[in-house]
C-alpha positions in Angstrom: 13.8 8.8 -10.2 14.4 5.1 -10.7 13.6 3.2 -7.5 16.0 0.4 -6.5 15.3 -3.2 -6.0 16.2 -4.1 -2.4 17.5 -7.6 -1.4 18.1 -8.6 2.2 21.3 -10.5 2.8 22.4 -12.3 6.0 25.1 -14.7 4.8 22.7 -17.7 4.5 22.4 -19.8 1.3 18.8 -18.8 1.2 19.7 -15.1 1.0 22.3 -15.8 -1.7 19.6 -17.5 -3.7 17.6 -14.3 -3.2 20.6 -12.3 -4.5 20.7 -14.4 -7.7 17.0 -13.9 -8.3 17.2 -10.2 -7.6 20.2 -9.6 -9.9 18.3 -11.2 -12.8 15.2 -9.1 -12.0 17.2 -5.9 -11.7 18.8 -6.6 -15.1 15.4 -7.3 -16.7 13.9 -4.1 -15.4 17.1 -2.0 -15.7 17.1 -1.2 -12.0 19.8 -0.5 -9.5 20.2 -3.2 -6.9 20.8 -2.5 -3.2 22.0 -5.2 -0.9 20.9 -4.5 2.7 22.0 -6.2 5.9 20.5 -5.7 9.3 23.5 -6.2 11.6 21.6 -6.8 14.8 20.8 -10.4 13.7 23.6 -11.9 15.6 22.5 -10.3 18.9 19.2 -12.3 18.8 21.3 -15.5 18.5 23.3 -14.5 21.6 26.6 -15.0 19.8 29.4 -12.7 20.8 32.8 -14.0 19.8 36.0 -12.2 21.1 37.6 -9.9 18.5 39.8 -6.9 18.2 38.1 -4.0 20.0 39.2 -1.7 17.3 37.3 -3.8 14.7 34.2 -5.1 16.5 33.1 -8.6 15.5 29.7 -7.5 14.3 31.3 -4.9 11.9 33.7 -7.5 10.5 30.9 -10.1 10.0 28.6 -7.5 8.4 31.4 -6.5 5.9 32.0 -10.1 5.1 28.4 -10.8 4.4 27.8 -7.7 2.2 31.1 -8.1 0.4 30.4 -11.7 -0.4 26.9 -11.0 -1.6 28.1 -8.0 -3.7 30.8 -10.0 -5.4 28.3 -12.8 -6.2 25.9 -10.2 -7.6 28.6 -8.5 -9.8 29.6 -11.9 -11.3 26.0 -12.7 -12.1 25.0 -9.3 -13.4 28.0 -7.2 -14.5 25.8 -4.5 -16.0 23.7 -4.0 -12.9 24.5 -1.1 -10.6 25.1 -2.6 -7.2 25.4 -0.9 -3.8 25.5 -2.2 -0.2 24.2 -1.0 3.1 24.7 -2.2 6.6 22.3 -0.9 9.2 22.6 -1.6 13.0 19.0 -2.6 13.3 17.0 -5.8 13.1 16.4 -7.1 9.5 12.7 -6.6 9.5 12.9 -2.9 10.5 15.6 -2.3 7.9 13.8 -4.0 5.0 10.4 -2.4 5.8 12.0 1.1 5.9 13.9 0.4 2.7 10.7 -0.8 1.0 9.1 2.6 1.4 11.0 3.8 -1.5 11.7 0.7 -3.6 10.6 -1.0 -6.7 10.3 -4.1 -4.5 12.0 -6.1 -1.7 13.5 -9.6 -2.2 14.2 -12.0 0.6 15.3 -15.6 1.0 12.7 -18.1 2.4 14.8 -18.8 5.6 17.5 -17.0 7.4 20.6 -18.2 9.2 18.9 -18.5 12.6 15.8 -20.4 11.5 15.1 -23.9 12.7 15.7 -26.5 10.1 12.1 -27.7 10.2 10.5 -24.3 9.4 9.1 -23.9 5.9 9.4 -20.1 6.0 11.5 -17.8 8.2 10.0 -15.1 10.4 11.8 -12.3 8.6 10.4 -13.3 5.2 6.8 -13.7 6.5 6.8 -10.4 8.5 8.2 -8.4 5.6 5.8 -9.9 3.1 2.9 -9.0 5.5 3.9 -5.5 6.3 5.9 -4.0 3.4 4.3 -1.2 1.3 5.8 -2.5 -1.9 5.8 -5.9 -3.6 7.9 -8.5 -1.7 9.3 -11.6 -3.4 10.3 -14.5 -1.2 12.7 -16.7 -3.2 11.7 -20.4 -2.7 12.7 -23.4 -4.7 16.5 -23.0 -4.7 18.6 -21.0 -7.1 17.4 -20.1 -10.6 20.2 -22.1 -12.1 19.4 -25.3 -10.2 15.6 -25.1 -10.8 15.8 -24.0 -14.4 13.4 -21.8 -16.3 9.9 -22.8 -17.3 9.2 -19.6 -19.2 6.0 -18.8 -17.4 4.5 -16.8 -14.5 1.4 -17.8 -12.6 -1.0 -15.2 -11.4 -3.8 -15.8 -8.9 -6.8 -13.7 -10.1 -9.2 -12.5 -7.4 -12.4 -10.5 -7.9 -12.0 -7.8 -10.7 -12.3 -4.2 -9.8 -12.8 -1.1 -12.0 -9.2 -1.1 -13.2 -6.3 -3.6 -13.1 -5.3 -4.5 -9.6 -1.7 -4.0 -8.6 -1.0 -7.7 -8.6 -2.2 -8.0 -12.2 -0.1 -5.0 -13.3 2.9 -6.5 -11.5 2.5 -9.9 -13.1 2.1 -8.4 -16.6 5.2 -6.3 -16.2 7.2 -9.3 -15.1 6.0 -11.4 -17.9 6.7 -8.7 -20.5 10.2 -7.9 -19.1 11.2 -11.5 -19.2 9.4 -12.5 -22.4 7.4 -15.2 -20.5 3.9 -16.6 -20.7 1.4 -15.5 -18.1 -0.9 -18.2 -16.7 -3.9 -16.4 -15.1 -5.6 -18.8 -12.7 -9.1 -18.3 -11.3 -10.4 -20.9 -8.9 -14.2 -21.5 -8.4 -16.5 -23.5 -6.2 -20.0 -24.8 -6.7 -21.9 -24.4 -3.4 -24.7 -26.9 -2.9 -28.2 -25.4 -3.2 -27.2 -22.0 -4.5 -29.6 -20.4 -6.9 -28.3 -17.7 -9.2 -29.2 -16.0 -12.6 -26.5 -18.1 -14.2 -28.1 -21.3 -12.9 -31.4 -20.2 -14.6 -29.5 -19.6 -17.9 -27.3 -22.7 -17.9 -29.5 -25.1 -16.0 -26.4 -27.0 -14.7 -24.9 -25.5 -11.5 -21.4 -26.7 -12.4 -21.6 -25.1 -15.9 -23.1 -21.9 -14.3 -20.2 -21.4 -11.9 -17.6 -22.2 -14.5 -19.2 -19.6 -16.8 -19.1 -17.0 -14.0 -15.4 -17.7 -13.3 -14.7 -17.3 -17.0 -16.4 -13.9 -17.1 -14.6 -12.8 -14.0 -11.3 -13.7 -15.5 -12.0 -11.9 -18.7 -13.1 -8.8 -16.8 -10.0 -8.8 -14.7 -7.6 -9.3 -17.6 -9.2 -6.8 -20.0 -7.2 -3.7 -19.0 -3.7 -5.3 -18.5 -4.0 -7.2 -21.7 -4.8 -4.0 -23.5 -1.8 -2.3 -21.9 0.6 -5.2 -22.5 -0.4 -6.6 -25.9 2.9 -8.6 -26.3 2.3 -10.8 -23.2 0.9 -14.2 -24.1 -1.8 -15.0 -21.6 -3.2 -18.4 -20.8 -6.5 -18.5 -18.9 -7.1 -21.3 -16.4 -10.4 -21.7 -14.5 -10.1 -24.4 -11.9 -12.7 -26.0 -9.7 -11.6 -26.2 -6.1 -9.7 -24.2 -3.5 -7.6 -21.4 -4.9 -4.5 -22.4 -2.8 -4.5 -25.9 -4.3 -5.0 -24.6 -7.8 -2.1 -22.1 -7.5 0.3 -24.6 -5.9 -0.4 -27.0 -8.7 0.1 -24.4 -11.4 3.3 -23.1 -9.7 5.0 -26.5 -10.1 6.0 -25.5 -13.6 6.4 -21.7 -13.0 9.3 -19.3 -12.5 7.2 -17.0 -10.3 3.8 -17.1 -8.5 2.1 -13.7 -8.0 -0.6 -13.2 -5.4 -2.3 -10.1 -3.9 -2.6 -9.1 -0.3 -5.1 -6.7 1.3 -4.4 -4.1 4.0 -6.5 -4.5 7.1 -9.1 -1.9 7.4 -8.0 0.6 10.1 -4.6 -1.1 10.5 -2.0 0.7 8.5 0.9 -1.5 9.8 0.1 -4.7 8.0 -1.6 -6.6 5.2 -4.2 -9.2 5.4 -2.3 -12.3 4.3 -5.1 -14.7 3.7 -5.0 -18.5 3.4 -3.9 -18.3 -0.3 -0.9 -16.0 0.4 0.1 -17.9 3.5 -0.1 -21.3 1.7 1.9 -19.9 -1.2 4.6 -18.4 1.0 5.0 -21.7 3.0 4.6 -24.3 0.3 5.2 -22.9 -3.3 7.9 -24.7 -5.2 9.0 -21.4 -6.9 9.5 -17.7 -5.8 6.4 -16.0 -4.6 5.6 -12.3 -5.1 3.2 -10.8 -2.6 1.7 -7.5 -4.0 -0.2 -5.1 -1.8 -3.6 -4.4 -3.1 -5.8 -1.3 -2.6 -8.3 -1.3 0.2 
């Protein structure tokens, strides 16, 4: 069974940007696209306009929102199979449930009810932190306005015995879109640390750089073997990972980061400083991929 790509719509420009991104992604991966609207949004804003009792205002509004988004999606991706769904629940609950059987979930960075000064809406942040599937928060405006750089940035953490989900996701995205993959590994040089590498290289900076290079090679070995057509650029950067990734994302179409589920807490992921920073400040869409515990 082909799982759908889910996109949350609420009538905001941010959600329409998410629709544009999701249509392109669905076309690349040959996936059906489902536009989902949680119709209880207006109740939290305390808005109840007077309407015909036979056609409640919330039903009319929901139909307008989904119809507008669907028409936009069909114009952008005429070959993509598109469906809509209106659920009388809050957006977070709707998207989390839909994400249980989905290729991924896509949201805008801010919804209709968010304050203008916020960098990221509460729906986007909560869904990214709790969804069981990859969640892409579309930042940086529409793909048309921002243009295409032809590359994806991946933040590489400690390698495991096999390719981590975030690595596999990034390689699939790069392969499907014919884009270069920039794999970024940040490293630091703690003062006074003594390691075997230091004994070999003598210079602590060179020792930590060499360790980062090895870690990057180890992490990429399996996905590179499985996706030989993907052009990979390795980047080892001294300094905080969040700063290195934001810098790299300035010329990227997508930033991919992993998130870890809290031990003993099945409801959410551990969105660390790197993921939080990316979701709030990245100049491009950010994909948060749940990692194994």
